[in-house]
N, C-alpha and C positions, 0 to 999 in steps of 0.2 A: 265265760270259762274261767271260776277260778282259779288262783295257784293253791294248790297246798303244800307247804311247808311242811321240813323232818318234825316228826315227834319230839324228839329230842333235843331240837333245836332251840336258841334264846327264842327266839317269835312263837313258838310253836304252830303248829299246822295252820295259825291264821298267819302266820309269819313273811315275810318276804328273804327268810332265810337259803342260803341255796344247800345242796343235796353235796355232802364229800362222799370219799372214799374212807373207808377206814384204816390202819395200820395198828395192829397189835404192837407192833415190835418195839414202835416210842409211844404206844397206849393213847393211840388217839382212835376214839371211836368212830365209826361210820356212821352213817345219815339212817335213822328210819322211815320210812314211809309209811303215810295210813293210807288204812285201802281208801278213802275220798280219792286219791291223786289218780290208782288204778281205777276205779268203780265210775266218776267225773270222763274220766279222758276215753275207757273203750267205751263208753254210751253214746258221748257226744259224737266220736267218731262214727259206730254203729245208727244214730239216728241221721247223721249225714249219706250214709248208706242209702240207707230206708228213705229219706226223703229224696233223695235222687234218683227213688224208683228203680235198686237194684235189692235185691235177697240177697242179705249177707252172707257171706260163702266160708265155710270153713277151712275150703282149701285157702291155704298160705300161700297166696301168690300177692300179695302186695299192692293189687292194682285200681279196688275196689274204691276209696277213698279219692283218686283220682279220676275214676269215671263218673262218681256221680259229680264231682265238680265239673264236668266234660260237658255234664247232660243238658246243664241249664236248669232244672226242676224247681230246682226252690228260689228263684227270680220269675216263675213262668205260671202264669195266672190265668183263666178264663172269664172273661167280661159277663155279670147277669146282669148289670145295671142297663138303664134307658141311652134315649141317641145322646145325650147331652149330661148323661152324668153315669160317667162308667162305675162297674164296682167287682173288686176281685178280691178274692181270699187265696193268700201264700202259704204255705207249708215249709219252715214252722212258721209261725207270724212273726211280724219284722219286728215289733213290739211297739215301735215310734219310725217317725220320718227323720231317718239322716243324711246330713247336706252327702251327694255322693251315690245315695241308697239307686240301683238300677232295678227295673222287670222287664221281663217281656207278656205284655200284654195281647190274647186272643179279645177282638171285637165282636160279641157278637148281636148287637144293641145295631139299630137303623142309624145311617148316616146321619152327623152332626147338623143340627142344623139352627144355631150359634156362634161366633165367635169364644162364648165362654164356657168350652165342656168342662169336668172334672173327672177326678181317677179318686174313687176310696179303694183304702187294702185295707181286708182286716177291720173294716169296722173305726181306722181311729180317723175320719174327717176327711170330708173332698177337698181337694187341693185343685189350683187350678191347673190347665196341660195348654201349654207352649208349644210355639215353635221353634227352631234351634237355638234362634237368638233372641229368645225373648221374647220375642211378637206375638201377638195373639192370632190365635188359627185361624180361618175362614172356614168359612160353611162350607160344609161336602168336604174339607180333608181328612175326616176320619169316619173311613166305610166298612159293613160290614164283612166277617172274614180279614180281617185287617190286623196285622200281628204287629204292634207297636213295641220298639224300646222307646222305655221312659225312664229318666234321668231326673234325682229329687235334686234343688239347684239351693236346699237350705227356705225355699217361700212356694215354693211350683213346680209340676212335672216341666220338663223340654221333653219334643223326642230330639231322639238319637238319628234319626234319619230326615231323608227329604220329605215335605208332604204335598199334596200337587200344589197347595199354594206357592213354597218352595221353587216346585220347578217349572214355574208357571215363567221364572228367571230368565229360564232357556226355552222357552217353546215359541210359537208362533201368535200374533196377538187376534181376537178376532176381529171383525169386521167394524163393529157398531160396541162402543157404552156407554151405557143411558147413563141419564143423570136427570132427577126429580127434585124438585121443593118438597118432595116429603119423603125424599129416598135417605139413605145413613152411608154416612164416607165407611163403613164399614163392610159395609156390601159388595158384590163382588162384582159390576154393574151389568151383566151378563142378558137382561130382560127389559122392558118398561116395566116395570108393578114395583111401588113399593118395597116391596121386603127384594128385589136387587140392584137398583138402581140404586145408583151413591147420590150423595146430596151438591154435590160442588163442580163443578171443573176440576179444580186444582186438585181433587184429590184422583179424576180421571186423568189427568196428565202425572200425576205422580207413579198411577197402576201403569203405567203404558210407558214411562219410560224407566220405571226400576223391574217392571218385572215379567218384559216382553222383550222379543228381538222383533224387533218393529223395522230396521234395514231392507230398502226397498219394496216396502209395504202403504200403504194407508188406510186411517185409521178414523173410523167417524169418533166423534162424541157427542152424540143425539141429546139435546132437547125432548124432555117426552112430555112434561105438561103445562102448557101456558102456566105463565106465573113470573115471578122477580126470583131471580136469582143474584144472589148478595156473593159476596165474595173477588181478590185480584184472585188474577191466572200469572203466572212467571211460567215458560218452557224455555228450558232448557235446552244442550244439542239432544236433536233429535234425529236418525237414520233414514226414519219411515215421512212421511207427511199424513200433518194431522189435518182434521178438517172437524170444523167445530162447527154441530147443524143447529139451525133452529128449523124454519120453514119460508120460503123464501119467498113464498104469495102473503103472508100475515110477520112478518118482520117485528112487528108491534108489539106480538102477543108474546115475547120471549124474552122480556127486558135482565140485559144483565148490568148491575148496580153495584160501583167498588171506589173504591177512593179516601180516603183519609188520613195521609198524610204522604210527606213526599217518600216516601219508599214505596208508597201505593198506589206503581201504575195499575192502571185496571187488565190489559193486558201486554206484557213485557216480556217479549222474544227475544233471545238471545242466541249465541252462535253456535249456526249451523240449524237451527232451527227453522221447519218447512210448516208453516201454516196458513191454512184459511179458512175467512170466516167467513158465518152464508148463514141470514136472514133469523135477524135478532138483531135486538135494541141495545146502545152501549152506553150508558148513561153515567158521568164521573159526578159525584157526590162529596169528591175531595175538595178542590177547590188549590191544592196546592201541589199538583202532581199533570202529567201526560195523560191521558185518555188511552190511547195505543204510542206505543213503542217499540223500534227494532233495533237489536245491535247487531253488530259483529258480523257473520255472514249469512245473520239472521235473514230470513224472506217471509213476506205476510203479505197474501193476496185477500183484499176484503171483495163484497159485491152486496147487493140487497143486503143491506145493513144503513140502520138507523141512528145518528148520534144525536146526543143532547147532552147539558150541566147541567145537575139541579143548583151551582152555585158559582160565582164568579171565579174563572180561572185564568187570569190578568197575565201571567207570566207564564202557559203553559198551554202546550197544544191539543189538540184531537186526535191529532196520526201525525205523527215523528219519525221518520228515518233517521238516525243516528248513523256514525258512523263505520261504513263495511257495510250497512244493511242494505235492502230494498225491498220495497213496498208495492204492489201492484193495486190499482182500482180497476174490475174490469167489468161493473156494471153498476145499477140503480144505487146510489147513496143519499137518503135525507137527511137534510140539516134541521135539528130543530130548536126555535131560539125562545120555544113560549118561557120556560122557565130558566133561570140562570144571569149573570151578570155580564161582564167585561170578559172577552177571551184573549189567549195571547194569541195564538194562529190557529186555524182550521187544517191546512196542510203544512206539517214543516218539514223539511229537506237539513238538517244540521250535518254535514257531511257524509250523510247517506244519501241514497236514490229514492224519488219519488216517482213513479210513473202510471200516466193513469190513460185508458185504453180505450174505444166504446164504452165512455162507461158515461152515464146522467146524473148528475146531482140537484136534488132541490132542494131549493129552500121555501121551509114554510113563510106563513102570510107574517109572521113577528118572524125574521129571519135572526142568527145569533150576532152579536156583534165577536170583532174580533180588531187586535191592532193589525192586524196585519192576516190577509182570506191564505193568502201564501207567502212564506218565510224559504229565503235560499237560503243559507251562509255555510262560510268555513269549508269550499268546495263542493260542497252539495250540488246534485244535477237535478231539478224538476220536470219531469215533459208530460206534456199532456197531446193527445191526438187523438181526433174525433172526439173527444168529450166536450157537455152540452151542459149548460145552465140552466136549468130553469125555475120557474116558480118569483118571488120577489126578488131580487134583480142586487138587494145586499145593504147591510145598513147602511146607513145614510155613513158613520164616523168611524165605516170599518178603510181602512186603505187596502186597496186588492194586491198589491205583492212589493217583496221587497229583498231585494238580492245586494249579498255583501261577501266579500272578502271569497273572490276566485269561484264562485259559483254561477249558475246558468239556470235560468229557467225559461222552458224551448216551447213555445204556444203553437210555433210553424210558421207564425208570421197572424198572427189570427189578432191583433194590435194590442193599446193600449188598456181599450175598454172589454177585453176580453172576461179576464175572472170577476166573481161577486165584488160589491163596495161600491162604497161612493165617493170615495178617496181614491186621486191617484197616484200611481204607483212608481216605485223608485227601482232603478237610473231610468228613465222613459228609454222606451224602444228601441232596438238597435243604435243606443249610447253610449260609446264607452268614460262614464260617467268616472272621475277620479276619486271621490266621495263612495262610490262602490266599492272601491280596492278592487277593480280588475272580475269584477263581476257583473252580469248582461242576463234580458230580456231582452230573449229573439221571438 
């Protein structure tokens, strides 16, 4: 609304001079208003009353303008578009998308099917709709007959209230989240098809950690189709129990391939994570990192899994328990050495705890070569209970074990030849070897 200056001011009606009272006693002329000031002000006030849904009242009660503001009708519109392209017309026309523009739109079209729905007002062009934090909405967030408040942040509309995907931060998780090689990490993971399944295990882990109350619950990340799944997994603190599942009868059909740099441990579980791994093959392609590692108070449980490396891992382990963590192996494990070169160790307790119970390790006809099959150092604990080793007896260049620095490898008296490998381990069984610095093999 334009300011109309006094007719008799220096700047005239288009100027910015203020109005003054006249004082004839000292010869001061009062300001002379133009009709523009009265006309425009009254028209705009009346238009606000009308656009607010009221009929202008001749009674001088002084409340219709306030009532029109209260009604919110000037920022309310009804969607006339489609599932992912909302369209509405406001009265009056906003004219342009101003930062801070806030509207309320009743969605009459069907539920959004993509993560990139838009809203167009008064033909001014479609703008993306995002969640309160600026992240993409989820499929199904915008439902028919939903009344949504949007605010324009200068580049896109943001919802002002929680959407379903926001509320997932506070609701119970599903029993299963699906991952497929033809999935998409923008999906919801709720069904075993390309339209819903995620692409990567890490995306499923992130969803569980960030969006669900998982305390006291078991959630399964399930591979939906056979194939090769790429990417590393980092499992942070999780209050619930996480199972990553392929097919325990056909673990070779589900290949999880990762590696590439020292930061790319294929599976890395940290403080308070509790993870079960079942029914798939882990392939390390990096050569400069461990295949599977746990640290802090993390617990990993492994069974019905295959392991192999596609390149040399001279200084790194296939399975390593780092300080404070525990790894349990309580089912069949296949160790494949048909590809790859020399590996640091198969089983490693570097300050952590590694237990095998009623497990069977099968070595392929071309067994993997390790510097040590079992390595236990820095107060590590390694325990073998009811565990057998079948297939090839182990590579001739592999030392059976190495214990050092106050660590213990407990075989329950199975003897020096118990573990796979062609070279004797150190220290000798039941021997206090000074070179082992307090470590024992018993």
